[in-house]
Every structure is written in C-alpha cells, then in structure tokens.
C-alpha positions in Angstrom: 0.1 0.1 0.1 2.8 2.3 0.6 4.4 2.0 -2.9 1.0 3.3 -3.8 1.4 6.4 -2.0 5.1 6.9 -3.2 3.7 6.6 -6.9 1.0 9.0 -6.3 3.7 11.6 -4.7 6.1 10.9 -7.8 3.5 11.7 -10.3 2.1 14.7 -8.3 6.2 15.8 -8.3 6.5 15.0 -12.2 3.5 17.2 -12.9 4.4 19.9 -10.7 7.8 19.8 -12.3 6.2 20.0 -16.0 4.0 23.0 -14.8 6.7 25.0 -13.4 9.1 24.4 -16.3 6.4 25.0 -18.8 5.3 28.1 -17.2 9.1 29.3 -17.0 9.8 28.6 -20.2 6.8 30.2 -21.9 7.1 33.3 -19.8 10.7 33.9 -19.5 12.3 32.2 -22.6 9.7 32.5 -25.1 9.7 28.7 -25.9 6.9 26.9 -27.8 4.5 25.2 -25.6 4.1 21.5 -25.4 1.6 20.9 -27.9 1.3 17.6 -29.8 0.9 17.4 -33.4 -2.2 15.8 -35.0 -2.3 12.3 -36.1 -3.0 13.3 -40.0 -0.1 15.9 -39.9 2.1 13.2 -38.6 1.1 10.5 -41.0 1.7 13.4 -43.6 5.0 14.3 -42.7 6.1 10.7 -42.4 4.9 10.5 -46.0 6.8 13.3 -47.1 9.9 12.1 -45.2 9.8 8.8 -46.8 9.4 10.6 -50.2 13.1 12.2 -49.8 14.5 8.6 -50.1 17.3 9.6 -47.6 20.4 7.2 -47.7 20.7 4.9 -44.8 22.4 6.1 -41.8 20.5 9.6 -42.1 20.4 11.4 -38.9 16.7 12.4 -38.2 16.0 14.9 -35.6 12.9 16.2 -34.1 13.5 19.5 -32.5 11.3 20.0 -29.3 10.1 16.6 -29.7 7.8 16.4 -26.5 7.0 12.7 -26.5 8.6 12.1 -30.0 5.2 11.8 -31.9 7.0 12.3 -35.3 9.8 10.1 -34.7 7.5 7.4 -33.2 5.5 7.4 -36.3 8.4 7.3 -38.6 9.4 4.4 -36.6 6.3 2.4 -37.0 5.9 3.3 -40.8 9.3 2.2 -41.9 10.3 -1.3 -42.2 14.1 -1.3 -41.5 13.8 0.2 -37.9 17.7 0.9 -38.1 18.1 2.4 -41.3 18.1 5.9 -39.8 19.5 7.3 -36.5 16.2 9.0 -34.9 17.0 11.6 -32.2 14.5 13.6 -30.3 15.7 16.7 -28.6 13.4 17.8 -25.8 14.3 20.5 -22.9 11.7 19.8 -20.5 12.8 17.4 -17.8 9.2 15.8 -17.2 8.4 15.7 -20.8 11.7 13.9 -21.2 11.4 11.5 -18.8 7.8 10.5 -19.9 9.3 10.2 -23.6 12.1 8.2 -22.5 9.8 5.9 -20.6 7.4 5.3 -23.4 9.8 4.7 -25.8 11.5 2.4 -23.3 8.3 0.4 -22.8 8.0 -0.5 -26.6 11.4 -1.2 -27.1 12.1 1.7 -29.6 15.5 2.5 -31.1 14.7 6.5 -31.0 17.4 8.3 -28.6 16.1 11.2 -26.5 18.4 13.5 -25.6 17.6 16.3 -23.0 19.2 19.5 -24.3 18.3 23.0 -25.7 18.6 22.4 -29.5 19.7 26.1 -29.8 22.9 25.4 -27.7 23.9 22.0 -29.5 25.4 21.1 -32.9 23.0 20.7 -35.5 25.6 20.4 -38.3 25.4 16.6 -39.3 21.8 16.4 -39.3 20.1 15.2 -42.7 16.5 15.9 -41.7 14.7 18.0 -39.3 11.1 17.9 -38.1 9.6 20.5 -35.8 6.5 22.1 -34.3 7.7 25.4 -32.7 6.1 28.8 -32.7 7.1 31.9 -34.6 9.9 33.1 -32.4 11.5 29.8 -31.9 11.5 29.4 -35.7 13.0 32.7 -36.1 15.8 31.5 -33.6 16.3 28.3 -35.2 16.4 29.9 -38.6 19.6 31.8 -37.3 21.1 28.9 -36.1 20.4 26.6 -39.1 22.0 29.4 -41.3 25.4 29.1 -39.6 25.6 25.5 -39.4 23.0 23.5 -41.5 24.4 20.7 -43.4 23.6 22.2 -47.2 20.6 20.2 -48.7 19.4 19.1 -45.3 15.5 19.0 -44.9 13.4 20.8 -42.4 9.8 19.7 -42.1 8.0 22.4 -40.2 4.5 21.8 -38.8 2.5 25.3 -39.2 5.2 27.7 -38.9 7.4 29.2 -41.2 11.1 29.2 -41.3 12.1 32.8 -41.6 14.7 33.3 -44.3 13.9 30.2 -46.3 11.4 29.7 -49.0 9.6 26.4 -48.7 9.9 23.8 -51.7 6.7 22.7 -50.7 3.6 23.3 -48.7 0.8 20.9 -48.1 -2.5 22.1 -46.6 -4.4 19.8 -44.4 -7.7 20.8 -43.8 -8.4 24.4 -42.7 -5.9 24.7 -40.1 -3.0 22.6 -40.4 -0.1 23.1 -43.1 3.4 21.4 -43.4 6.1 23.1 -44.7 9.2 21.5 -46.1 12.2 23.5 -46.8 15.7 22.6 -48.4 18.3 24.2 -46.2 
C-alpha cells in the first residue's frame, strides 16, 4: 500500500515539475508550449519524409520533440527500424522522462536527448522535424543558416522558417499546414 502512496507522490512531483518548467519557459524564455502534432499531420509528415529517400544512416532530429510523435510515427512506418538515426531533442525534464519511459516500454530505437537544441550542434543532421512557435522558428533559422548541412531538409508543422522559401507547402484541412524546406 505504501508503494501506491509513493507512486502517487512521484506522479504529483513530475506534474508539478512539468507545470513549473512549462510556465518558466513560456513566460521568461519564449519557448514553444508543449502541443502534440495531430495524427493526420504526422502521417503526412512521415509520407513526405519517406519520399525524400534519404540514404541509410541519415540523421533525423525532432526538435522540441515532446513525446517524439513524429519519430514514433516514422519508426512504426518504416520496415528497417535501424535504417536511420532517430533522435528527439527535448528540454523539459518531465516531458523528457515521459518520452524516455514510453520509448523504453515499447522497445524503441529512438534516442531522446535532454538539451536545448539552440545550444547544441546541428551540423551533421540530414532531416529535421519541428512544431515550434514563430519566435522559436526565427531563432532556429539563424542557427541553421550558420551550421546546417547544405541540402538538409526541415519539415515544419504550421510555422514558417524565416529567411527560407519552402520547396513545398501541404495544406491539411483548414488549419494545418506542413512546410518542407531545403536548407
């Protein structure tokens, strides 16, 4: 019985940690809120990714991955689960832990890193997926101009990447749009 109380306290602690982190990052740092991509958007993003026909060993990063929705959809869709290096980058500790736990429980090969993607090297990445807000996309654009691999692809859910023209825009209903960029 005591283990149920400990588990309950642990869940409350994780929830409080998430709320404090989310509030601090939204208000003081201008980071994007945790919002999951819709399933139909993820399905289309995965189809767009597959059409890129990237070589085996390509690095695929989901920036601000949350629970790694895009990477999880991708991993479920592709036959060769080890063809690509799938990496999710998440800053929020509680969300990072949740993603790690979920991926561990299903035996996923996706790697989750707890870092600020604006403070790490992105120079060897072949494809990015992100669902960020406008201010974060502007900051990401400056970073990518400095260090992105020429020819790398960015798939953005909803938001434009300032300074780049999309090579394709896919409207999904009235409110959803995927933008594909070649960097």
